[in-house]
C-alpha positions as CSV (number, residue, x, y, z in Angstrom):
1,M,192.2,311.7,64.2
2,P,190.5,315.1,64.6
3,D,190.6,316.5,68.1
4,N,186.8,316.4,68.6
5,Q,186.5,312.8,67.3
6,P,185.7,310.3,70.1
7,I,188.4,307.6,70.7
8,P,187.1,304.3,69.1
9,P,186.7,301.4,71.5
10,K,189.4,298.8,71.1
11,A,188.2,295.2,70.8
12,F,190.7,292.1,70.8
13,I,189.5,289.2,68.6
14,S,190.4,285.7,69.8
15,Y,189.8,282.8,67.3
16,S,191.3,279.6,65.9
17,W,192.8,279.1,62.5
18,S,190.4,276.3,61.9
19,S,190.2,276.6,58.2
20,P,190.9,279.2,55.4
21,D,187.1,279.8,55.1
22,H,186.8,280.4,58.8
23,E,189.9,282.7,58.8
24,A,188.4,284.7,55.9
25,R,185.0,285.1,57.8
26,V,186.8,286.2,60.9
27,L,188.8,288.7,58.8
28,D,185.6,290.0,57.3
29,L,184.1,290.4,60.7
30,A,187.1,292.4,61.9
31,T,186.9,294.6,58.7
32,E,183.2,295.4,59.4
33,L,183.9,296.2,62.9
34,R,186.6,298.8,62.0
35,S,184.1,300.2,59.5
36,A,181.6,300.5,62.3
37,G,184.0,302.6,64.4
38,V,185.6,299.8,66.4
39,D,189.4,299.6,66.7
40,A,189.5,295.8,66.2
41,I,192.8,294.0,67.1
42,L,193.4,291.0,65.0
43,D,196.7,288.9,64.8
44,K,196.7,289.2,60.9
45,W,197.0,293.0,61.2
46,D,198.8,293.4,64.6
47,L,201.2,290.5,65.1
48,R,204.2,290.6,62.9
49,E,207.2,288.2,62.3
50,G,209.6,288.3,65.2
51,Q,207.1,289.5,67.7
52,E,206.2,287.4,70.8
53,S,202.8,285.7,70.3
54,A,202.2,285.1,74.0
55,A,202.7,288.8,74.8
56,F,200.2,289.6,71.9
57,M,197.6,287.4,73.4
58,E,198.2,288.6,77.0
59,Q,197.5,292.1,76.1
60,M,193.8,291.3,76.0
61,V,193.9,291.5,79.9
62,T,197.1,293.6,80.4
63,D,196.3,296.5,78.0
64,K,194.0,298.9,79.7
65,D,193.1,300.4,76.4
66,I,191.4,297.2,75.2
67,Q,187.9,297.4,76.6
68,K,186.4,294.3,74.9
69,V,187.4,290.8,73.9
70,I,185.6,288.9,71.3
71,I,185.9,285.1,71.4
72,V,185.0,283.7,68.0
73,S,184.0,280.1,68.7
74,D,183.7,277.2,66.4
75,R,184.2,273.5,67.0
76,A,188.0,273.7,66.7
77,Y,188.3,276.8,69.1
78,A,186.2,275.0,71.7
79,E,188.2,271.8,71.6
80,K,191.6,273.6,71.7
81,S,190.4,275.7,74.6
82,D,189.1,272.7,76.6
83,N,192.4,270.7,75.8
84,R,194.5,273.8,76.4
85,S,196.3,273.3,73.1
86,G,197.4,275.8,70.5
87,G,196.8,279.6,70.6
88,A,193.2,279.1,71.7
89,G,194.4,276.9,74.6
90,T,196.7,279.7,75.6
91,E,194.0,282.3,75.4
92,A,191.8,280.0,77.4
93,Q,194.3,280.1,80.3
94,I,194.3,283.9,80.1
95,I,190.5,284.3,79.8
96,S,189.1,281.6,82.1
97,P,190.5,283.0,85.4
98,K,189.0,286.3,84.7
99,L,185.6,284.9,84.1
100,Y,185.6,282.4,86.9
101,S,186.7,285.2,89.3
102,G,183.9,287.5,88.1
103,E,186.5,290.1,86.9
104,D,185.8,292.1,83.9
105,E,182.6,290.2,83.3
106,G,181.3,292.7,80.8
107,K,184.6,292.6,78.9
108,F,184.2,289.2,77.1
109,V,181.6,287.9,74.8
110,A,181.6,284.8,72.7
111,L,180.3,284.6,69.0
112,V,179.1,281.1,68.1
113,F,180.2,280.4,64.5
114,E,179.3,276.7,64.6
115,R,176.9,274.2,66.3
116,D,177.5,270.4,66.7
117,E,175.3,267.7,65.2
118,H,172.8,268.0,68.1
119,G,172.4,271.8,67.4
120,K,174.5,272.7,70.5
121,A,176.5,275.8,70.4
122,C,180.2,275.0,70.2
123,L,181.6,276.9,73.2
124,P,184.6,276.5,75.5
125,A,183.7,274.8,78.9
126,Y,184.5,278.1,80.7
127,Y,181.9,279.9,78.7
128,T,178.9,277.4,78.4
129,S,176.7,279.0,81.0
130,R,177.1,282.6,79.7
131,I,175.1,284.6,77.1
132,F,176.6,284.4,73.6
133,I,175.8,286.1,70.2
134,D,174.7,283.6,67.7
135,F,176.3,283.9,64.2
136,T,175.3,280.6,62.9
137,D,172.1,281.8,61.2
138,Q,173.1,283.7,58.0
139,T,169.6,285.2,57.6
140,K,170.1,287.1,60.9
141,A,173.7,288.0,60.4
142,T,172.8,291.7,60.3
143,D,171.0,291.5,63.5
144,S,173.8,289.6,65.2
145,F,176.4,292.1,64.0
146,E,174.3,295.0,65.3
147,Q,174.0,293.2,68.7
148,L,177.8,292.8,68.8
149,V,178.4,296.5,67.9
150,R,175.8,297.6,70.5
151,W,177.7,295.5,73.1
152,I,181.0,297.0,72.3
153,F,179.7,300.5,72.6
154,D,177.6,299.7,75.6
155,K,174.5,300.7,73.7
156,P,172.0,297.8,74.3
157,L,168.9,297.8,72.2
158,H,166.7,297.3,75.3
159,R,167.7,299.8,78.1
160,K,166.2,299.4,81.5
161,P,164.0,302.5,82.0
162,D,164.3,304.9,84.9
163,V,162.2,304.2,87.9
164,G,159.1,306.6,87.7
165,R,156.9,308.0,90.3
166,A,154.6,305.8,92.4
167,P,151.1,305.7,90.9
168,A,149.0,308.6,91.8
169,Y,146.3,306.5,93.5
170,L,148.9,305.6,96.3
171,S,149.4,309.0,97.4
172,S,146.5,311.1,96.0
173,D,144.0,312.8,98.3
174,D,140.3,311.7,98.3
175,A,139.5,314.4,95.6
176,T,141.7,312.7,92.9
177,I,139.9,310.1,90.9
178,T,141.9,307.2,89.2
179,L,140.7,304.6,86.8
180,A,142.1,301.3,85.8
181,T,142.7,302.0,82.1
182,S,146.4,302.1,81.5
183,A,146.9,298.4,80.6
184,A,144.0,298.3,78.3
185,H,145.3,301.6,76.7
186,R,148.7,300.0,76.2
187,R,147.3,296.9,74.5
188,A,145.1,299.1,72.3
189,M,147.9,301.3,71.3
190,D,150.3,298.5,70.4
191,A,147.6,296.7,68.4
192,V,146.5,299.8,66.4
193,Q,150.1,301.0,65.7
194,N,151.3,297.6,64.6
195,S,148.2,296.7,62.6
196,R,147.6,293.5,64.7
197,P,144.6,291.4,64.0
198,H,142.9,292.2,67.4
199,A,143.4,295.9,67.1
200,F,139.7,296.7,66.9
201,A,138.8,294.3,69.7
202,A,141.6,296.0,71.8
203,T,140.2,299.5,71.0
204,Q,136.7,298.5,72.1
205,E,138.1,297.0,75.3
206,Y,139.8,300.3,76.2
207,L,136.8,302.5,75.3
208,E,134.5,300.3,77.3
209,T,136.8,300.1,80.2
210,L,136.9,303.9,80.4
211,T,133.2,304.5,80.2
212,N,132.3,301.6,82.5
213,Q,134.1,303.6,85.3
214,L,132.5,307.0,84.5
215,R,130.3,306.7,87.6
216,L,133.4,307.4,89.8
217,F,133.3,311.1,88.6
218,R,129.8,311.8,89.8
219,I,129.7,314.9,92.0
220,N,128.1,314.3,95.3
221,V,125.3,316.6,96.3
222,E,127.1,317.6,99.5
223,T,130.1,318.8,97.5
224,D,130.5,322.6,97.8
225,P,130.4,323.8,94.1
226,L,132.9,326.6,95.1
227,S,135.5,324.2,96.5
228,D,138.7,323.0,94.9
229,E,137.2,319.5,94.7
230,I,135.2,320.6,91.7
231,L,138.4,321.6,89.9
232,S,140.1,318.4,90.9
233,N,137.1,316.5,89.5
234,Y,137.7,318.1,86.1
235,A,141.5,317.7,86.3
236,S,141.3,314.1,87.3
237,F,139.8,313.3,84.0
238,L,142.7,314.7,82.0
239,P,144.9,311.6,82.0
240,Y,142.1,309.5,80.4
241,R,141.2,312.2,77.9
242,D,144.9,312.2,76.8
243,E,144.9,308.4,76.6
244,T,141.9,308.4,74.4
245,I,143.2,311.3,72.1
246,S,146.4,309.4,71.5
247,L,144.5,306.2,70.6
248,V,142.1,308.1,68.3
249,R,145.1,309.8,66.7
250,A,146.6,306.3,66.1
251,I,143.3,305.1,64.6
252,A,143.2,308.1,62.3
253,R,146.6,307.3,61.0
254,A,145.9,303.7,60.5
255,E,144.3,301.8,57.5
256,P,140.6,303.1,57.4
257,D,138.1,300.7,59.0
258,P,134.5,301.7,59.4
259,R,134.1,299.9,62.7
260,Y,136.3,302.5,64.5
261,G,133.8,305.2,63.5
262,D,131.0,303.1,64.9
263,A,133.1,302.6,68.2
264,L,133.8,306.2,68.6
265,H,130.2,307.1,68.1
266,A,129.1,304.6,70.7
267,F,131.8,305.8,73.0
268,L,130.4,309.3,72.9
269,E,126.8,308.0,73.3
270,R,127.7,306.2,76.4
271,F,128.3,309.5,78.1
272,I,124.7,310.8,77.6
273,P,123.0,308.8,80.4
274,F,125.4,310.6,82.8
275,F,124.0,313.9,81.8
276,H,120.9,313.3,83.7
277,A,119.8,312.2,87.2
278,T,118.7,308.7,87.7
279,P,116.5,307.2,90.5
280,E,119.7,305.8,92.2
281,C,121.3,309.3,92.3
282,G,118.9,310.5,95.1
283,R,119.1,314.1,96.0
284,H,121.0,316.2,93.5
285,R,121.4,319.6,92.0
286,K,120.8,320.4,88.4
287,F,124.5,321.2,87.6
288,D,125.9,318.1,89.4
289,F,126.2,316.3,86.0
290,D,127.8,319.2,84.0
291,N,131.2,317.7,84.4
292,Y,130.2,314.7,82.3
293,K,128.7,317.1,79.7
294,F,132.2,318.9,79.7
295,F,134.2,315.6,79.1
296,A,131.9,314.5,76.2
297,H,131.9,318.0,74.6
298,E,135.7,318.1,74.8
299,F,136.0,314.6,73.4
300,L,133.8,315.6,70.4
301,L,136.0,318.7,69.7
302,Y,139.2,316.6,69.8
303,F,137.8,313.8,67.7
304,F,136.6,316.3,65.1
305,T,140.0,318.1,65.2
306,I,141.8,314.8,64.6
307,G,139.5,313.9,61.7
308,M,140.2,317.3,60.1
309,A,144.0,317.2,60.8
310,D,144.2,313.7,59.2
311,G,141.7,314.1,56.4
312,R,139.5,311.3,57.9
313,T,136.1,312.3,56.7
314,D,134.9,308.8,57.5
315,L,135.5,309.5,61.2
316,I,134.0,312.9,61.0
317,D,130.8,311.5,59.5
318,A,130.7,308.8,62.1
319,I,130.7,311.2,65.1
320,A,128.9,314.2,63.5
321,G,126.8,312.6,60.9
322,R,125.0,309.9,62.8
323,P,122.1,310.4,65.3
324,Y,122.5,310.1,69.1
325,Y,119.9,308.7,71.4
326,D,119.0,310.6,74.5
327,T,116.1,309.0,76.5
328,V,115.6,311.9,78.9
329,R,115.5,314.4,76.1
330,G,112.6,312.4,74.5
331,E,110.8,312.2,78.0
332,N,110.9,315.9,78.3
333,G,109.1,316.5,75.1
334,G,112.0,316.7,72.7
335,N,113.2,314.3,70.1
336,A,115.1,311.4,71.8
337,V,117.1,311.0,68.5
338,G,119.1,314.0,67.7
339,S,122.4,315.3,66.3
340,Y,125.7,316.0,68.0
341,D,124.1,319.0,69.4
342,V,123.2,316.8,72.4
343,F,126.8,317.6,73.5
344,S,126.4,321.4,73.2
345,F,125.4,322.8,76.6
346,H,125.8,325.6,79.1
347,D,128.1,324.5,81.9
348,G,126.0,325.7,84.9
349,L,128.6,324.4,87.4
350,L,131.4,326.5,86.1
351,D,129.1,329.5,85.4
352,Y,128.0,329.3,89.1
353,R,131.6,329.4,90.2
354,N,132.3,332.2,87.9
355,K,129.5,334.4,89.4
356,Q,129.8,333.4,93.1
357,L,133.6,333.8,93.1
358,G,133.6,337.0,91.2
359,L,135.9,335.8,88.6
360,R,134.3,338.0,85.9
361,R,135.2,335.7,83.0
362,Y,133.0,335.6,79.9
363,S,133.2,331.8,79.9
364,L,135.1,329.5,82.4
365,H,134.1,326.7,80.1
366,A,136.2,328.2,77.2
367,D,139.0,329.1,79.7
368,L,139.1,325.5,80.9
369,L,139.3,324.1,77.4
370,S,142.1,326.4,76.5
371,E,144.1,325.6,79.6
372,R,143.6,321.9,79.0
373,A,144.8,322.1,75.4
374,V,148.3,322.5,76.7
375,G,150.1,319.1,76.2
376,S,147.2,317.7,74.3
377,G,149.2,317.6,71.0
378,F,146.9,320.3,69.5
379,R,146.8,323.9,69.6
380,F,143.7,325.6,71.1
381,E,143.4,327.5,67.8
382,Q,142.6,324.1,66.1
383,L,139.9,323.4,68.7
384,I,138.3,326.9,68.0
385,Q,138.4,326.1,64.2
386,S,136.7,322.7,64.9
387,D,134.0,324.4,67.0
388,F,133.4,326.8,64.2
389,V,133.1,324.1,61.6
390,L,130.7,322.2,63.9
391,F,128.6,325.1,64.1
392,L,128.5,325.6,60.5
393,R,127.8,322.0,59.8
394,H,125.0,322.1,62.2
395,R,123.4,325.2,60.6
396,L,123.9,323.7,57.1
397,L,122.1,320.5,58.0
398,H,119.4,321.8,60.4
399,A,117.9,325.0,58.8
400,E,115.5,325.9,61.7
401,P,116.8,323.6,64.6
402,Y,115.1,323.5,68.0
403,Y,118.5,322.6,69.3
404,F,121.8,324.2,68.1
405,W,125.5,324.0,68.4
406,F,126.8,326.9,70.3
407,P,130.7,327.4,69.5
408,V,131.7,328.2,73.1
409,T,135.4,328.5,72.4
410,M,134.6,331.6,70.3
411,Y,134.6,333.6,73.6
412,L,138.5,333.4,73.4
413,L,138.6,334.1,69.7
414,G,139.6,337.8,70.4
415,Y,137.6,340.9,69.8
416,G,137.5,341.9,66.1
417,H,139.1,338.6,65.0
418,H,137.8,338.2,61.5
419,R,140.5,336.3,59.6
420,P,139.5,333.3,57.9
421,F,140.4,330.0,59.9
422,E,143.3,328.0,58.4
423,I,141.1,325.4,56.8
424,F,139.2,327.9,55.0
425,A,142.2,330.0,54.0
426,R,143.7,326.8,52.5
427,A,140.3,326.3,50.7
428,Q,141.2,329.3,48.5
429,S,142.6,326.3,46.5
430,A,139.8,324.5,44.6
431,R,141.5,321.2,45.5
432,E,141.4,322.1,49.3
433,L,137.9,323.2,49.0
434,K,136.8,320.0,47.6
435,R,138.3,318.2,50.7
436,L,136.6,320.8,53.0
437,I,133.1,320.4,51.5
438,P,132.5,316.8,52.9
439,M,133.6,317.9,56.4
440,L,130.8,320.4,56.4
441,G,128.3,317.6,55.7
442,I,127.3,318.9,52.1
443,E,128.0,317.7,48.7
444,N,128.8,321.0,47.0
445,R,129.4,324.7,48.0
446,G,125.9,325.9,47.2
447,P,124.4,325.4,50.8
448,L,127.4,327.1,52.2
449,D,127.0,330.1,49.8
450,E,123.3,330.4,50.8
451,L,124.2,330.3,54.5
452,V,126.9,333.0,54.2
453,K,124.5,335.2,52.3
454,A,121.8,334.7,55.0
455,Y,124.2,335.8,57.7
456,S,125.4,338.8,55.6
457,D,121.8,339.9,55.0
458,D,121.0,339.6,58.7
459,P,124.2,339.7,60.9
460,K,122.1,339.6,64.1
461,K,121.4,335.9,63.5
462,A,125.1,335.0,64.1
463,P,126.1,334.0,67.6
464,S,127.1,336.9,69.8
465,F,129.8,336.9,72.4
466,N,131.3,339.1,75.1
467,D,127.9,340.5,76.3
468,G,126.8,341.1,72.6
469,W,129.6,343.3,71.8
470,D,131.0,340.9,69.2
471,R,129.3,338.6,66.6
472,L,130.7,336.0,64.3
473,D,131.3,337.4,60.8
474,I,130.7,334.2,58.9
475,A,131.8,335.6,55.6
476,K,135.1,336.7,56.8
477,L,135.8,333.6,59.1
478,T,135.2,331.4,56.2
479,G,137.1,333.7,53.7
480,H,134.0,333.2,51.5
481,D,134.9,335.6,48.7
482,Q,138.3,333.7,48.0
483,L,137.0,330.1,48.4
484,G,138.1,328.1,45.3
485,S,139.6,331.0,43.6
486,R,142.8,329.2,42.9
487,P,143.5,325.8,41.4
């Protein structure tokens, strides 16, 4: 055996010579164990003519190298053990004191090879109250053998998890907000990933459980906008953002079902009432609701990113192609029914902090999105790309919009960055371009060509950043000249 090879565990096999068929079955078991890395000790191999049989049997408890003892029990073995007759009876006298005294409890296991006429496992009296491995069902023989091997190697299928930290709500300060969503999230994840019949209902339950508790994130008018309590409010939402992202990722990888797109659209729409003051809010400041706008905007970016990453244009169309209803927008003279631009906003709360604290950042909104991308499962560059595609899609579908989509993440694109985004670089392939076109909400590349030309003719129409020093170069960011240039 090579020096670096682990020493195989030794397992002594105790059984009865009940019949030739039974002996053959035990021999097959021992052979399989050796193939699985177990040094199985069997009398047919290890007890030779002239050797002392009693000493051979006693080694199961006297030999320190024998770590496990396998009791192969059929009707004959059980009867001989109870009557203390034959080799099985001798081994019973060796084994039973160890079990009754509690010594080496993890060293012995019984394999049930036979049941009586009542379906009861044939086991020696000294073992009847202990857990056994059932080998009577041939359809589950593979599972039973795996269970045995895991027992020998002390590698159980179900390991007791480590004790985690106490829930945050037991020790958190008053600024940390916690929601009761974890149980609903676990149910939804299990149902979606395992294609259970109640998967959609479980998904709805989770999404509604989350939005029904959004009121807990409302910022009190007395809260100092420059205090750390504001940052804590934004940070407290991260666990629920991550829960939702993981669920939507699972949905995107499951069998398509149009109901999920409906549910995600409704989920985002339920944020809109929190964007505005209500009569019960009482005294308030205009930016007291900007945290809700941030959360919804962030969700839309991630949902769109997931849709692009997994090629789920149905989910993209559901969240970006259907109208959203905003009562207050209608009451203020706008159209109550609008596009996803309802989630594009200027974060006045973060901007106030930026100015008052002298942080001198171009956009704390973009900074925070970047910071929160860590650990999300997505690179921030993917969010920037989604933001850009959402901007293009909005311009393609709304020629002269009263409302618009401002790609706030572009503040962090970097001065002079004019390389095509990955999805457009890939679209040099005609096949990939065909996949991209529906994500832009169009049926062919014609409208995109016209839009790129319009921005090329008048670059000042493109969004500007960094105090006007940088503008989006639409032609270069889309790699327009090379789109569809290869098969």
